[in-house]
C-alpha positions in Angstrom: 86.5 174.2 54.0 89.0 175.4 56.6 89.3 179.1 57.5 92.6 180.8 56.8 94.8 180.6 59.8 95.0 184.4 60.1 91.2 184.7 60.6 91.0 182.2 63.5 92.3 184.6 66.2 89.7 187.2 65.0 86.9 184.7 65.2 88.0 183.5 68.7 88.2 187.1 69.9 84.6 187.8 68.8 83.5 184.6 70.6 85.2 185.7 73.8 83.7 189.1 73.6 80.2 187.6 73.0 80.7 185.2 76.0 81.9 188.1 78.2 78.8 190.1 77.1 76.6 187.3 78.2 78.3 186.5 81.4 78.8 190.1 82.6 75.1 190.7 83.3 74.8 187.4 85.1 77.8 188.2 87.2 76.3 191.6 88.1 72.9 190.2 88.9 74.0 187.4 91.2 75.3 188.0 94.7 76.8 185.8 97.4 74.5 186.8 100.2 70.8 187.8 100.5 70.2 191.5 101.1 67.4 190.7 103.5 67.7 188.6 106.6 65.2 185.8 107.2 62.3 186.5 109.7 62.6 184.7 113.1 60.7 181.4 113.3 57.1 182.1 114.1 57.3 185.8 113.2 55.1 185.5 110.2 52.4 183.8 112.2 52.4 186.7 114.6 52.1 189.2 111.8 49.0 187.5 110.4 46.9 189.6 112.8 48.5 192.8 111.4 47.6 191.6 107.9 44.0 191.1 108.9 43.8 194.6 110.4 45.0 196.0 107.1 42.4 194.1 105.1 39.8 195.4 107.5 40.7 199.0 106.6 40.4 198.2 102.9 36.8 196.9 103.2 34.4 199.5 101.7 31.5 198.4 103.9 28.2 200.0 103.2 29.5 203.2 101.7 27.1 204.8 99.2 28.2 205.0 95.5 30.4 208.1 94.9 31.6 208.3 98.6 35.2 209.4 98.9 37.1 207.0 101.2 40.6 207.1 102.5 42.8 204.2 103.6 46.0 204.2 105.5 48.5 201.6 104.5 51.1 201.3 107.3 54.6 200.1 106.4 54.4 197.4 109.2 51.1 196.0 108.0 52.3 195.9 104.4 55.4 194.1 105.4 53.2 191.7 107.4 51.4 190.8 104.2 54.7 190.3 102.4 55.9 188.0 105.2 52.7 186.0 105.2 52.8 185.6 101.4 56.4 184.4 101.6 55.5 182.0 104.3 52.7 180.4 102.2 55.3 179.7 99.5 57.7 178.0 101.8 59.9 181.0 102.7 61.8 180.8 99.5 61.9 184.6 99.1 62.0 187.6 101.4 60.7 191.1 100.7 60.5 194.5 102.6 58.8 197.8 101.8 60.1 201.2 103.0 57.8 204.2 102.7 59.3 207.7 102.9 57.7 211.1 102.4 58.0 211.0 98.6 59.1 207.5 97.7 58.5 203.8 98.1 61.3 201.3 98.1 60.8 197.5 97.7 63.7 195.1 98.4 63.4 191.4 97.7 65.8 188.4 98.0 65.5 184.9 96.5 68.0 182.1 96.0 69.2 181.8 92.4 67.9 178.5 91.0 70.5 175.8 91.0 73.3 178.2 92.1 74.9 179.0 95.5 74.0 182.7 95.0 71.2 185.1 95.5 69.0 187.4 93.4 68.5 190.7 95.2 65.9 193.0 93.6 65.5 196.7 94.4 62.6 198.8 93.0 62.0 202.5 93.7 58.8 204.5 93.0 58.4 208.2 93.0 55.2 209.2 95.0 55.5 213.0 94.8 53.3 213.6 91.8 50.1 211.4 92.1 47.9 211.1 89.0 44.3 210.2 89.4 43.6 206.6 88.2 47.3 205.8 87.7 49.9 203.9 89.6 53.0 205.7 90.7 55.9 205.7 88.3 58.7 203.2 88.8 61.8 205.3 88.7 64.6 202.7 89.1 65.1 199.0 89.2 68.2 196.9 90.0 68.9 193.2 90.2 72.1 192.8 92.3 74.4 195.3 90.7 72.7 195.1 87.3 70.5 198.2 86.4 67.2 197.2 84.8 65.0 199.4 82.5 62.1 200.5 84.7 59.7 200.3 81.7 60.6 196.7 81.1 60.1 195.8 84.8 56.7 197.6 84.9 55.6 195.8 81.8 56.6 192.4 83.1 54.9 193.1 86.5 51.7 194.1 84.8 51.7 190.9 82.6 52.3 188.8 85.7 49.5 190.5 87.6 47.1 190.4 84.6 47.7 186.6 84.3 46.5 186.2 87.9 43.8 188.8 88.2 42.6 189.4 84.6 41.6 193.0 84.0 40.7 193.6 87.6 43.4 196.2 88.2 42.5 198.3 85.2 38.9 198.1 86.3 39.6 199.4 89.8 42.2 202.0 89.0 39.7 204.7 88.0 38.5 204.6 91.7 41.9 205.9 92.9 41.8 209.7 93.1 45.1 210.4 94.9 47.7 209.1 97.3 50.0 210.7 99.8 53.1 209.3 101.3 54.5 210.0 104.8 57.3 208.3 106.7 56.2 204.6 107.2 52.7 205.1 105.9 50.8 205.6 102.6 47.4 207.2 102.3 45.0 206.2 99.5 42.1 208.4 98.5 39.5 206.6 96.4 35.9 207.0 95.3 33.7 204.0 95.9 32.0 202.7 92.7 30.1 199.5 93.4 29.7 198.6 89.8 33.4 198.8 89.1 34.1 196.7 92.2 31.7 194.0 91.1 33.2 193.9 87.6 36.7 193.6 89.1 35.7 190.8 91.4 34.0 189.0 88.5 37.3 188.9 86.8 39.0 187.2 89.7 37.0 184.0 89.5 37.6 181.5 86.8 34.2 179.9 85.6 34.7 176.7 87.7 35.3 178.7 90.8 32.3 180.9 90.3 30.0 177.9 89.9 31.5 176.1 93.0 31.2 179.2 95.1 27.5 179.7 94.3 26.9 176.0 94.9 28.7 176.0 98.2 26.9 179.1 99.4 23.5 177.5 98.6 24.5 174.3 100.4 25.7 176.2 103.5 22.5 178.2 103.6 20.4 175.0 103.5 22.5 173.4 106.3 22.0 176.4 108.5 18.3 176.9 107.7 17.1 175.5 111.0 19.7 177.2 113.2 18.6 180.4 115.0 20.6 183.5 114.2 23.4 184.0 116.8 23.5 180.4 117.8 26.6 178.2 117.3 27.4 175.2 115.1 30.5 173.1 115.3 32.6 173.4 112.1 32.8 169.6 111.5 29.0 169.5 111.2 29.3 171.6 108.1 32.6 170.4 106.7 31.6 166.8 106.3 28.3 167.2 104.4 29.7 170.0 102.2 32.8 168.0 101.4 30.7 164.9 100.7 28.5 166.8 98.2 31.5 168.4 96.6 33.2 165.0 96.2 30.1 163.6 94.5 30.0 166.5 92.0 33.7 165.9 91.3 33.1 162.2 90.8 30.3 162.9 88.4 32.6 165.1 86.3 30.5 168.2 87.1 33.2 170.1 89.0 36.9 170.3 89.8 38.2 169.2 93.1 40.5 172.2 93.6 37.8 174.7 92.8 35.3 172.9 95.1 37.7 172.8 98.0 38.8 176.4 97.6 35.1 177.5 97.4 34.3 175.4 100.5 37.1 177.1 102.5 36.1 180.6 101.2 32.4 180.2 102.1 33.1 178.9 105.6 35.8 181.5 106.2 33.5 184.3 105.3 30.8 182.8 107.6 33.2 183.0 110.6 33.4 186.8 110.2 29.6 187.2 109.6 29.7 187.7 105.9 29.1 185.7 102.7 30.2 185.4 99.1 27.3 187.4 97.5 29.0 190.9 97.3 32.0 189.3 95.6 30.3 187.1 93.1 28.0 188.9 90.7 25.9 185.9 89.8 25.2 185.2 93.4 24.1 188.7 94.4 20.4 187.8 93.9 20.7 184.8 96.3 19.4 184.9 99.9 22.1 185.6 102.5 23.4 182.8 104.7 22.2 182.9 108.3 24.4 184.7 110.8 25.5 181.7 112.8 28.7 181.2 114.8 31.1 178.5 113.7 33.0 176.7 116.5 36.3 174.8 116.4 37.6 173.4 119.7 34.5 175.0 121.2 35.6 178.5 120.1 34.6 180.7 117.2 37.9 182.5 117.1 39.7 179.2 116.5 37.4 178.5 113.5 38.1 181.9 112.1 41.9 181.7 112.4 42.0 178.1 111.1 39.9 178.7 108.0 41.3 182.1 107.1 44.9 180.8 107.4 43.9 177.8 105.2 42.5 180.0 102.6 45.3 182.5 102.5 47.9 179.7 102.4 46.4 178.1 99.3 49.1 177.6 96.7 47.3 177.0 93.4 44.5 178.3 91.3 45.0 180.2 88.0 44.5 183.6 89.6 44.9 183.1 93.3 41.4 184.4 93.5 40.9 183.5 97.1 43.7 185.6 98.4 43.1 188.6 96.1 39.3 188.6 96.1 38.4 187.7 99.6 41.3 188.7 101.9 39.9 192.2 102.7 36.7 190.5 103.9 38.5 188.3 106.3 39.3 190.9 109.0 40.0 189.7 112.5 37.4 191.5 114.6 39.2 190.5 117.8 42.4 192.4 117.0 42.3 194.1 120.4 42.2 190.9 122.5 45.9 190.6 123.0 48.7 188.2 121.9 47.7 184.6 121.8 49.7 181.5 121.2 46.3 179.8 120.6 45.9 182.0 117.6 49.3 181.1 116.3 48.5 177.4 116.7 45.3 177.8 114.7 47.1 179.8 112.1 49.9 177.2 111.8 47.4 174.3 111.5 45.3 176.3 109.0 48.4 177.0 106.9 49.3 173.3 106.8 45.7 172.4 106.0 45.7 174.9 103.1 49.0 173.6 101.7 47.6 170.0 101.9 44.4 171.2 100.1 46.5 172.8 97.3 48.5 169.7 96.7 45.9 167.0 97.2 42.4 168.5 96.9 40.6 165.3 95.9 42.3 163.3 98.7 41.4 166.0 101.3 37.8 166.2 100.1 37.5 162.5 100.5 39.0 162.6 103.9 36.7 165.4 105.1 33.7 163.5 103.7 34.3 160.7 106.1 33.8 163.0 109.1 37.2 162.9 110.7 37.5 164.1 114.3 38.7 167.7 114.7 41.6 166.4 116.6 43.0 164.9 113.4 43.5 168.3 111.8 43.4 170.8 114.7 45.9 170.8 117.6 45.3 170.7 121.3 45.5 174.3 122.5 45.2 173.6 126.2 47.9 175.3 128.2 49.0 177.7 125.5 49.2 181.3 126.8 46.7 183.8 125.4 45.2 187.3 125.9 48.6 188.7 126.7 48.9 192.5 126.7 52.0 194.0 125.1 53.5 194.7 128.5 52.8 191.1 129.7 54.2 189.6 126.5 57.4 191.6 126.9 57.7 190.7 130.6 57.4 187.0 129.8 59.2 186.7 126.4 61.0 189.9 125.6 61.6 189.7 121.8 60.6 187.3 119.1 64.1 185.8 119.0 64.3 185.2 122.8 64.7 181.6 124.0 61.5 181.8 126.0 59.5 182.8 122.9 61.1 180.2 120.7 60.5 177.5 123.3 56.7 178.4 123.3 56.7 178.4 119.5 58.4 175.0 119.5 55.5 173.7 121.5 53.0 175.1 118.9 54.9 173.6 116.0 55.2 170.2 117.7 51.5 170.0 118.3 50.7 170.9 114.7 53.3 168.5 113.3 51.9 165.6 115.4 48.4 165.9 113.9 47.3 162.6 112.2 46.2 164.3 109.0 49.7 165.8 108.4 51.8 162.6 109.0 53.8 162.1 105.9 52.8 165.5 104.6 56.0 167.7 104.4 55.8 171.0 106.2 57.1 174.0 104.3 
């Protein structure tokens, strides 16, 4: 039945109003340009050392239960972590934190899917009234020019975090007693509770990962049983048998390739900094420790550390990103005072590519490692790359990160990594 002619204009007006109501928020949210500029090529790799120093500060160490600890979170180090996280996801988004005396500001930019536009997010927290055991209040949120209800944004963020870390955040929050903001730095004051920390860590591992971590720890301990403490072992001597055993478990249906490979990287990365998985895996705490043995790559223990840590932190996959959240604070770079090194950047870049390869093709990489490939197939030649540069010497040679001299050196690093046999046909991101 046809509507009376006189009612059609009214219906059309309502449809236009509804369409305008739907399009207006979209128009306010989208913007033509990103609010944040992209980091210079290679800048994220340089910031990786800052990130490791931050994780070193977060490590509770051997503090007795009930001890009050304080941690300084510098604006530069936090932004280093954000830059590194963005790099591991292909640089699709950018983020920056600003800390003032009473507030924290987060800005982020990401391309709008399928559109020639950008999503620019701005979040603001009030830090002036800290409450024990509670996160600071989100006071405002904006997407482009579109205001968002802070309570909605907080709820969405907590759901996202809970999906990746379980109840770990709620378990750890009671340890937080206070925080204090100052220009470009945030101080956390927390009381160390080992039982809460263990419960939080238990929630970070899915069951398959927990089993794989325990198995890999035991296998590593067996392989190192005959090596004297303080002596060195070449990384390939461990990678091959550990990968072969993991591949056999996968083939028998007893394990998952991604969980096995992630556990292998985690156990070996911890070994390079003189630690093991036991404090972070409740069911492994009763196991004997792994021997304190140096792992070498290209004849150097620092290269093994940089390569494995970068591979682990760049992993893109896993239900809860357990490696990055649960282990990163243990992966501190003990050589942070040794100066700027393009060798470190080469190892970081190669490890990042290795971790991306692992995330996409874990079974294929396990199979490849099980054949005992030469290190030169996955680790670049570092001969001739400048290292141990003091800040003054770095500035004398290269000036800033965007200088032609620095970019030329970084181009050498990228070319060497891209030419590695293992990455031929594997797209860099």
